[in-house]
DSSP file (Angstrom, degrees, kcal/mol; ACC not computed):
  #  RESIDUE AA STRUCTURE BP1 BP2  ACC     N-H-->O    O-->H-N    N-H-->O    O-->H-N    TCO  KAPPA ALPHA  PHI   PSI    X-CA   Y-CA   Z-CA
    1    1 A M     >        0   0    0      0, 0.0     4,-2.0     0, 0.0     5,-0.2   0.000 360.0 360.0 360.0 -45.5   14.9   -5.3  -11.8
    2    2 A Y  H  >  +     0   0    0      2,-0.2     4,-2.5     1,-0.2     5,-0.2   0.910 360.0  50.7 -67.6 -42.0   11.7   -4.1  -13.6
    3    3 A L  H  > S+     0   0    0      1,-0.2     4,-2.5     2,-0.2    -1,-0.2   0.915 109.9  50.8 -63.7 -39.8   13.6   -2.8  -16.6
    4    4 A G  H  > S+     0   0    0      2,-0.2     4,-1.9     1,-0.2    -1,-0.2   0.889 110.5  48.4 -61.4 -39.5   15.4   -6.1  -16.9
    5    5 A A  H  X S+     0   0    0     -4,-2.0     4,-2.6     2,-0.2    -2,-0.2   0.899 110.9  51.6 -66.9 -41.9   12.2   -8.1  -16.8
    6    6 A D  H  X S+     0   0    0     -4,-2.5     4,-2.2     1,-0.2     5,-0.4   0.925 110.5  47.7 -61.5 -44.7   10.6   -5.8  -19.4
    7    7 A L  H  X S+     0   0    0     -4,-2.5     4,-2.3     1,-0.2     5,-0.4   0.875 112.7  49.5 -65.5 -37.2   13.6   -6.3  -21.7
    8    8 A M  H  X S+     0   0    0     -4,-1.9     4,-1.9    -5,-0.2     5,-0.3   0.913 111.5  48.4 -69.3 -40.3   13.4  -10.0  -21.3
    9    9 A Y  H  X S+     0   0    0     -4,-2.6     4,-1.3     2,-0.2    16,-0.2   0.965 124.3  29.6 -63.3 -52.4    9.7  -10.2  -21.9
   10   10 A V  H  X S+     0   0    0     -4,-2.2     4,-2.2    15,-0.2    -2,-0.2   0.924 121.9  49.4 -76.6 -46.3    9.8   -8.1  -25.1
   11   11 A G  H  X S+     0   0    0     -4,-2.3     4,-3.0    -5,-0.4     5,-0.2   0.879 108.7  53.3 -62.8 -41.3   13.3   -9.0  -26.3
   12   12 A G  H  X S+     0   0    0     -4,-1.9     4,-2.1    -5,-0.4    -1,-0.2   0.942 110.9  47.0 -59.5 -46.9   12.7  -12.7  -25.9
   13   13 A A  H  X>S+     0   0    0     -4,-1.3     5,-2.3    -5,-0.3     4,-1.0   0.891 113.3  48.9 -62.7 -38.5    9.6  -12.6  -28.0
   14   14 A L  H  <5S+     0   0    0     -4,-2.2     3,-0.3     1,-0.2    -2,-0.2   0.921 110.0  50.5 -68.3 -41.8   11.3  -10.5  -30.7
   15   15 A L  H  <5S+     0   0    0     -4,-3.0    -1,-0.2     1,-0.2    -2,-0.2   0.858 114.6  44.7 -64.2 -32.7   14.3  -12.8  -30.8
   16   16 A L  H  <5S-     0   0    0     -4,-2.1    -1,-0.2    -5,-0.2    -2,-0.2   0.631 108.2-126.1 -84.2 -13.1   12.0  -15.7  -31.3
   17   17 A G  T  <5 +     0   0    0     -4,-1.0     2,-0.7    -3,-0.3    -3,-0.2   0.818  55.2 153.0  73.7  31.4    9.9  -14.0  -33.8
   18   18 A S     >< -     0   0    0     -5,-2.3     4,-1.8    -6,-0.2    -1,-0.2  -0.843  29.7-174.4-102.1 112.3    6.8  -14.7  -31.9
   19   19 A S  H  > S+     0   0    0     -2,-0.7     4,-2.0     2,-0.2    -1,-0.2   0.873  90.9  49.1 -72.2 -36.6    3.9  -12.1  -32.4
   20   20 A I  H  > S+     0   0    0      2,-0.2     4,-2.3     1,-0.2    -1,-0.2   0.901 110.7  51.2 -68.6 -39.0    1.8  -13.8  -29.7
   21   21 A G  H  > S+     0   0    0      1,-0.2     4,-3.0     2,-0.2    -2,-0.2   0.878 107.9  53.1 -63.0 -37.2    4.8  -13.8  -27.3
   22   22 A L  H  X S+     0   0    0     -4,-1.8     4,-2.6    -9,-0.2    -2,-0.2   0.908 108.8  48.8 -64.9 -41.1    5.2  -10.1  -28.1
   23   23 A L  H  X S+     0   0    0     -4,-2.0     4,-2.0     2,-0.2    -2,-0.2   0.918 113.6  46.2 -63.4 -42.9    1.6   -9.3  -27.2
   24   24 A V  H  X S+     0   0    0     -4,-2.3     4,-2.4     2,-0.2    -2,-0.2   0.945 112.6  51.4 -65.1 -46.9    1.9  -11.3  -24.0
   25   25 A G  H  X S+     0   0    0     -4,-3.0     4,-2.1   -16,-0.2   -15,-0.2   0.897 109.6  49.1 -58.5 -43.5    5.2   -9.5  -23.2
   26   26 A L  H  X S+     0   0    0     -4,-2.6     4,-2.0     1,-0.2    -1,-0.2   0.882 109.4  52.6 -63.6 -38.4    3.7   -6.1  -23.7
   27   27 A G  H  X S+     0   0    0     -4,-2.0     4,-2.2     2,-0.2    -2,-0.2   0.901 108.9  49.8 -63.2 -40.6    0.8   -7.0  -21.5
   28   28 A L  H  X S+     0   0    0     -4,-2.4     4,-2.4     1,-0.2    -2,-0.2   0.871 107.7  54.4 -64.8 -36.9    3.3   -8.1  -18.8
   29   29 A V  H  X S+     0   0    0     -4,-2.1     4,-1.5     2,-0.2    -1,-0.2   0.898 108.7  48.3 -59.6 -43.1    5.1   -4.7  -19.2
   30   30 A L  H  X S+     0   0    0     -4,-2.0     4,-2.1     2,-0.2    -2,-0.2   0.885 110.5  52.0 -66.3 -40.6    1.8   -2.9  -18.6
   31   31 A L  H  X S+     0   0    0     -4,-2.2     4,-2.3     1,-0.2    -2,-0.2   0.898 108.4  50.4 -61.5 -42.3    1.1   -5.1  -15.5
   32   32 A L  H  X S+     0   0    0     -4,-2.4     4,-2.2     2,-0.2    -1,-0.2   0.832 106.2  56.2 -67.3 -31.1    4.5   -4.2  -14.1
   33   33 A G  H  X S+     0   0    0     -4,-1.5     4,-1.7     2,-0.2    -2,-0.2   0.917 108.6  47.5 -61.6 -45.7    3.8   -0.5  -14.8
   34   34 A V  H  X S+     0   0    0     -4,-2.1     4,-1.8     1,-0.2    -2,-0.2   0.911 110.6  51.7 -63.6 -40.6    0.7   -0.8  -12.6
   35   35 A R  H  X S+     0   0    0     -4,-2.3     4,-2.4     1,-0.2    -2,-0.2   0.885 105.8  55.9 -62.1 -38.3    2.7   -2.7   -9.9
   36   36 A I  H  X S+     0   0    0     -4,-2.2     4,-2.3     1,-0.2    -1,-0.2   0.903 106.3  49.3 -63.4 -40.9    5.3    0.1   -9.9
   37   37 A F  H  X S+     0   0    0     -4,-1.7     4,-2.1     1,-0.2    -1,-0.2   0.896 111.8  49.4 -63.1 -39.7    2.6    2.7   -9.2
   38   38 A G  H  X S+     0   0    0     -4,-1.8     4,-2.2     1,-0.2    -2,-0.2   0.897 110.9  49.0 -65.6 -40.7    1.2    0.6   -6.3
   39   39 A E  H  X S+     0   0    0     -4,-2.4     4,-3.1     2,-0.2     5,-0.3   0.897 109.1  53.2 -66.3 -40.4    4.7    0.1   -4.8
   40   40 A E  H  X S+     0   0    0     -4,-2.3     4,-2.5     1,-0.2    -2,-0.2   0.938 111.1  46.9 -59.6 -46.4    5.4    3.9   -5.1
   41   41 A K  H  X S+     0   0    0     -4,-2.1     4,-1.6     2,-0.2    -1,-0.2   0.916 113.3  47.8 -61.9 -44.2    2.2    4.6   -3.2
   42   42 A L  H  X S+     0   0    0     -4,-2.2     4,-2.5     1,-0.2     5,-0.2   0.932 113.2  47.3 -63.3 -47.8    2.9    2.0   -0.5
   43   43 A L  H  X S+     0   0    0     -4,-3.1     4,-2.2     1,-0.2     7,-0.3   0.884 110.1  53.1 -65.1 -38.1    6.5    3.1    0.0
   44   44 A A  H  < S+     0   0    0     -4,-2.5     7,-0.2    -5,-0.3    -1,-0.2   0.851 115.1  41.6 -62.1 -35.4    5.4    6.8    0.2
   45   45 A N  H  < S+     0   0    0     -4,-1.6    -2,-0.2    -5,-0.2    -1,-0.2   0.832 126.1  29.6 -80.5 -35.4    2.9    6.0    2.9
   46   46 A D  H  < S+     0   0    0     -4,-2.5     2,-0.6    -5,-0.1    -2,-0.2   0.586 104.3  72.1-106.4 -11.8    4.9    3.5    5.0
   47   47 A L  S >< S-     0   0    0     -4,-2.2     3,-1.7    -5,-0.2     4,-0.4  -0.914  72.9-133.7-115.2 115.2    8.5    4.5    4.7
   48   48 A D  T 3  S+     0   0    0     -2,-0.6    -3,-0.1     1,-0.3    -2,-0.0  -0.391  91.0  16.2 -62.7 134.7    9.9    7.6    6.3
   49   49 A G  T 3> S+     0   0    0     -5,-0.1     4,-1.8    -2,-0.1    -1,-0.3   0.340  91.5 111.2  87.2  -6.7   12.1    9.7    4.1
   50   50 A Y  H <> S+     0   0    0     -3,-1.7     4,-2.7    -7,-0.3     5,-0.2   0.872  73.0  55.7 -69.8 -35.8   10.9    8.0    0.9
   51   51 A E  H  > S+     0   0    0     -4,-0.4     4,-1.4    -7,-0.2    -1,-0.2   0.906 108.3  48.6 -62.8 -41.5    9.1   11.1   -0.3
   52   52 A A  H  > S+     0   0    0      1,-0.2     4,-1.3     2,-0.2    -1,-0.2   0.908 112.5  48.8 -62.7 -42.8   12.3   13.2    0.0
   53   53 A S  H  X S+     0   0    0     -4,-1.8     4,-2.4     1,-0.2    -2,-0.2   0.891 106.1  57.5 -66.3 -37.9   14.2   10.5   -1.9
   54   54 A R  H  < S+     0   0    0     -4,-2.7    -1,-0.2     1,-0.2    -2,-0.2   0.857 107.0  48.0 -62.7 -34.6   11.5   10.4   -4.6
   55   55 A H  H  < S+     0   0    0     -4,-1.4    -1,-0.2     1,-0.2    -2,-0.2   0.769 111.9  50.1 -75.3 -25.2   12.0   14.1   -5.3
   56   56 A R  H  < S+     0   0    0     -4,-1.3     2,-0.8    -3,-0.2    -2,-0.2   0.854 107.8  55.0 -79.1 -36.0   15.8   13.6   -5.4
   57   57 A V     <  +     0   0    0     -4,-2.4    -1,-0.2     1,-0.2     3,-0.1  -0.876  65.3 178.8-102.3 107.2   15.6   10.7   -7.9
   58   58 A R        +     0   0    0     -2,-0.8     2,-0.5     1,-0.1    -1,-0.2   0.868  65.4  47.9 -79.3 -38.3   13.7   11.9  -10.9
   59   59 A Y        +     0   0    0      1,-0.1    -1,-0.1     2,-0.1     4,-0.1  -0.911  53.8 169.3-112.2 126.6   13.8    8.7  -13.1
   60   60 A R  S    S+     0   0    0      6,-1.7    -1,-0.1    -2,-0.5     3,-0.1   0.705  76.8  16.4-108.4 -23.5   13.1    5.4  -11.6
   61   61 A L  S    S+     0   0    0      1,-0.3     2,-0.4   -59,-0.1   -58,-0.1   0.776 127.9  18.6-115.8 -57.0   12.8    3.0  -14.6
   62   62 A V  S >> S-     0   0    0    -59,-0.0     4,-2.1     0, 0.0     3,-2.1  -0.988  85.0-109.8-127.7 125.5   14.4    4.5  -17.7
   63   63 A L  T 34 S+     0   0    0     -2,-0.4    -3,-0.0     1,-0.3     0, 0.0  -0.246  99.9   1.5 -54.2 131.4   16.8    7.3  -17.6
   64   64 A L  T 34 S+     0   0    0      1,-0.1    -1,-0.3     2,-0.0    -5,-0.0   0.412 130.5  62.0  67.5   3.2   15.2   10.6  -19.0
   65   65 A I  T <4        0   0    0     -3,-2.1    -2,-0.2     0, 0.0    -1,-0.1   0.739 360.0 360.0-116.5 -58.3   11.9    8.9  -19.7
   66   66 A W     <        0   0    0     -4,-2.1    -6,-1.7     0, 0.0    -3,-0.2   0.296 360.0 360.0-147.2 360.0   10.3    7.6  -16.4
């Protein structure tokens, strides 16, 4: 879901040729990155077995990157 949103924000601005839209899109990508870290922390604290799953699944957003 997050990767799709990131692609939509940045890709839409690039397709339209909007430099302001690209800046806004990149800002939204950064905000989603902050949200991902918050969710990871919440899930690790509140969900049993999430920590084990987190060690099994190395990449959560982009394969071989993050």
